[in-house]
N, C-alpha and C positions, 0 to 999 in steps of 0.2 A: 786275441789268441787264436791260431790259426789251430785248425783239426787235422789230420794226415786220417787219409785212409789205406791201412797196409792190406793190400788184400782183400778186402769188405768190412774190415773191423774199425769204427771208427776209434782214435784215440785225441785225447784233446780236451778241454773243458766242456766241451756239451755230449759229454763219453762218460761212463762208469769208469773207477779205477780200472786198469789192465791188470793183467798178473802171466810176466814171462817168469816158466818153469824152466828147467836147466837139465838140459840135457850131453853129458861129456862121453864122448866116443876116443878119448886119451888117456892113456893105460896109465898116463905118470899124473893123473889129475889127483888132488890130496883128497875131494869130500869121495869116500867111495860109495854113497847107497844111488848117485847120479851117474858113475864110470859101467859102460858097458861098451865090448867091442865084438859082442853078438848080436848082428840086425834083431833078429827076433826076441831074444832075452831081453833088449835095449826097446825094442815096441811095444813088447807088454808091460814096459815098466814108465812108458810114457801115456798107454792105455790107460791104465787103473793109475798111478802115482802125477801125474801130473796132468793133462785133459780130462781124465777121469774126479781129479779134485780140482777143478776149477779153474784149469789155465786156460787163459785166452792165445799164448801166444808160444811155441816149444824153441827156446834157443840151444843151439847145438854147439857146444862147443869143440872144436878139433885139436887140440893141442893144450894142456895147463897155463895157465898164466902166474903159475909160481918162477919166482926171480931165480931159482936154483937150477933150473933147466933152462941147457939150449936153447932158442928161438927157431921155431919149428921156417924151413923157406916155403914158397909159395909151391913147389914141385912135393914137398914132407906132408904138403898141409893136403893138397890133390891126393895123394895116394890114400888120404885116409879117410875121403869124400866118400866114396863108394860105401861107405858102412853107415853112413848118416842117408845118403839116397834111399838105402833098401831098406832103413829103419822107417823111414817116412812112407816108404811105398806099404809097410807092413801092418802100419797103423790103420787103425778104425774109427778113432776118434776126430773129430774135427777142429782145428784147430792152424793157426797162422804159425811157417814156419821160418824162423830166422837163425840165418847162418853165421857164427862169429868169427870173422875174420880180419886180418889188417891188410891183406890183399885184395888190387882187383881182379885178378886174374881169379883169386879161387870164388870171388863175391858173382863176377861173372858166370861161371861154369856151375855154382851152387844154382843162383837164378835161372839157367837156362835149362837147369833140371827138375826143378819142383819146386826150389824154395821160393818164398813171397817176401823177404826181407834180409838185411843186413844188419847183423851188430857189428861197426867199426871199432874195435879196443884202440886203434889206433888213430883216431878223430882226425879222418882225411891226411895223413901225413905222406898215405899215396895218393900223389895228386888226382890220379886217375879214376878213382873209387866214386865221386859223383858223379862223374859222365858217366859211368857202366850203372851205379843206380838212377838215374836220372833217364837214360835210355829205354831202359827196362820198365817204368813207371814203379820202381820197389821204394818202400818205404825202411829208411836207416839210421838206425840211433848209432848218435856219434858220441864218442867219449872223448873227455879233456884230454890231448897227450902233444906231446913238443913232435916236431917236426922230423922224429925218426920213428922206423918201423922196429926199432929194436927195443925202446922205454912207452910201451903203454902205458899212459895214465899218469907216469912219473913230472907229475907238476907238485914242485914242492911247493911253493909260494902261494897260499890262498889267493890272495890279488892277482895273478897269473891266469885263475881258473878259466876265467869269464872271456878272455882275450883268445885264449886256444881253445875253446869252443871255436870258433869265427875262422877254425884256420880252413885255408882253400875253399872258403864259401860255405852256403848252404844247398839243397836241393829245395825244390816245393814238397818232400815229404821226410826233411832231416826233425828226428826226435834228440837231444839233447841228452846227456849224463855226464853231470860234472867229478865221478871218477872216486868214488873212495875206496878204499883199502891200501894197503902200503906195496904201493906198487915201487917205491924207490926208497934209501937206505937214509934218506935226509927226510922224508915224507913221514909227520910223527900223526900220533892218533889224534893230537889233540888240533891238529892240523885239518883231519877230519869233521873232527866237532865241530870247526867252523865253519867248514862248509856247510855241515846240519845247518848251524843258526844262519847262515845266509841264504837255505835256499832257495827262498823268495826272489833272490836277487836274479839266479839264474834262469829266471823266466821275461826277462828283460829283452832276449830278441824275439818273443813274440810265438814260439815255439816248445812243443810241449817235452815236458822232461821225463826222463827216465831215472830211477835211483838202485843202486845195488848195492843194501846194505845189511843182506841175510846173515846175523852172527859173526858178524864183521868186529875187528879187534875195538875200534872207538868204542861200541855200544858195549863189549863186553867188560871193559875196563871199569865201566862207571857202577856196575851191578858185580863185581869180582867172579865173572863167570867163566869158563872155560865154553870151548866149542861145543861141546854136549848140552849144556847147561844156557845157551844164550839163548834159547828160542823167544821166552818170554822179552828178551829185552830189543830183539828183531821186531816183533811184533807190537811193541810200544810206538818205535822208532816208525813203523809202516805207519800206523796213525797217523803222525805227527806229520810224516811224509806227504801223504795225500794229503790231510788240511794244510798244509804250507803250497800244494799245488803242484805235485807229482803227479803224473798220469799214468807210468807203468812202473810196477813194484818187477825186479828181478828177484828170482827166488828160489832154492831148493825146497821149502816147505810152503805148500801150493797151497794147501785145505786153509792151514791157520791165516796166511799172509792174506790170501782171500779175504778172510770175513774180518782183519783186521782193515782194511782198505775201504771196506764197507762200510765200516764202524767212522773212521779218517773223515770219507762221504758224506756221510750221512749229517756230523757234527762239524762239518766244517760252515766259516762265514757265508751266507747269501751275498753275492755281489751284484749289482742291479748291472743287465747286461738286455740290449734293445737290437735287432738285427735288419730295422726297415732302412729306407733311404738313408736317414741319416742314423748311425749306427752308435751305439753307448757302450761302452766298457769300463764296467767299475776295476781300477786294478786292484789288488791284492798287494800293498804296500806297508812295510811298518816302520820304513829307516830312508833317511837321505839317500842312502847310497839305490837304494832299492829302487826308488824315483828316479835317478841319476843315471840306471840305463836305458828306463823308457823314452827318458829326454833324446838323451843320448841317439834311439832309433828311431825317434820320429824329428828330427835333425831342430829339437826344441831350444830353447832361453835354460842353457845347464843351473845357470842362477835361482832356475824356480825351485829346485831342491829341497833347501831348505827352509820355500814356504807353503810345500807340500803337504806338511805332514801337521795333524793337530793331535796333540794329547793331554791329558786331564791327570793332573797330579793337586793334591790336597797337601797343602803345608800348615802349616799349626806352629804354636810357639811364637807368633809376630807379637811383637812388642811394640808400644806407639811409635817408636821410630823405626823400626823393620813396617811395619803396615804405612804409616806416611810414606817412605821412601818408594813402596810396590806400587802404591796405589797413582803416586806421579807417574813410575817410570811405565806405567801400564798405557797412560793415555798417550804414551811418545812411542808404542807399536801396536802391534795387530796382535795384540793377546786381550785376557778378558780375564778377569777377576773377583769370582765372586766371595762376598766377605759372608762367613756364619751369620744364623739369624742373631739379630740382636747385637750387632755391631753397627755403629754408626761412620760417625765421619772418620773415627777417633776410638781408641780403647784407652782407659785410664791409667796411669801411671802405676807401675806396680803388677799389671794385670798382662793377661796376654790374648790373643783371639786365632782361628782357622780361619778358611777358606779354599776356594779351590781355583786355581791355576788354569785356566786354559790355553796354549800356547804352541806353537811352532818351534823348530830351533832356530833357527834366525829370529827369533823373536827372547829364546830364553837366553840367547846368548849377549843380545842386544839388554836384552835388561839386567844381567851380570854386569853389567859395564857400566850402567846409569845408577844404579845403587851401591856400586864400592865404596865410593866415599862417605855413603851414610850409612852400612850398617853391614859388619862383617859379617855378623849372622848370617843374614838374609844374601849377604852373595854367596858364601857357602851353599848357600842352599840350591840357589839360585844354579849354581855351579855343577850340582847333583842332577838337576831337573835338565843344565843343559846337555850333559853327558849322558843321561835316559835315552838320549836320540842315535847316540851312537852304536 
């Protein structure tokens, strides 16, 4: 996993989770606490509610992402940029300043006038965007999006998000955002929940991840909360996102989100890493699909994905037939079965036993096939084991 230097701020596995606070200079933006058109008032908000509460990055939006409003042109965004520049000049706190835009012209102007990074909500749909950022050595967050400057983040099928993130390539300082939220009429909250479940998968490009999940509908629905009452679910999801590998969390609730992110980091599983001549990085993978992304990045054998994950399952209720079938099948695979204490080579008729099965996805499917004619109950149980990897 490469780290990104955003104007001196390190982003990646080697660094703490970073908090991106939000400022909107768009009068149509829906979240009132973050919306300002007066540079002085905006600067006070940034100093007190963003940087003062622990934001590492200030992300300035020039227009609302609400689908009910017309998309601004690059010229219209540029007309609003002066307010953002004046705000930045009026703040006293220290943070990395990010401009949210879809246009390379706006990104270039903002970077040339003091901004540090770009938050591209159309994911390089403007093919000039990576050139502008690379020439200025600027970090850029790239949100999954169709190749359409008017449809940011409108990827309806979760399976298409990963490929969308590679649109028009990467710069050396690209951060990836899988795009949470109702960016299209066809995208559902269940799609967002699946994207969140698969968050580790988007680490497959070996680049830092940004998530924008603050008070989003897919979390609110779980707990039955409105926007005002959704902070607790956002914080729970923040900790989980950081534990699953997110490096930047975009939020309106800076202080609380910072705390939640630090808890996620504190209790994330330690992974073996070494950066000497022969480097080592233990990958954070839990499913064959996640492994497959890394294999694809390395150009390695994709068939290894089904052999790269080990999980442990306790099986109980094994009658003599099931135990015998399992013992015989395990010998023919790379699975390991440890029977419960006191279990010999078999169990007595009418009795059952238990044991621990350690297995890869490929071995689980092989075991299921091998026992299918011996024990229907064991076959069904092993089917559950195989499904557990998906």
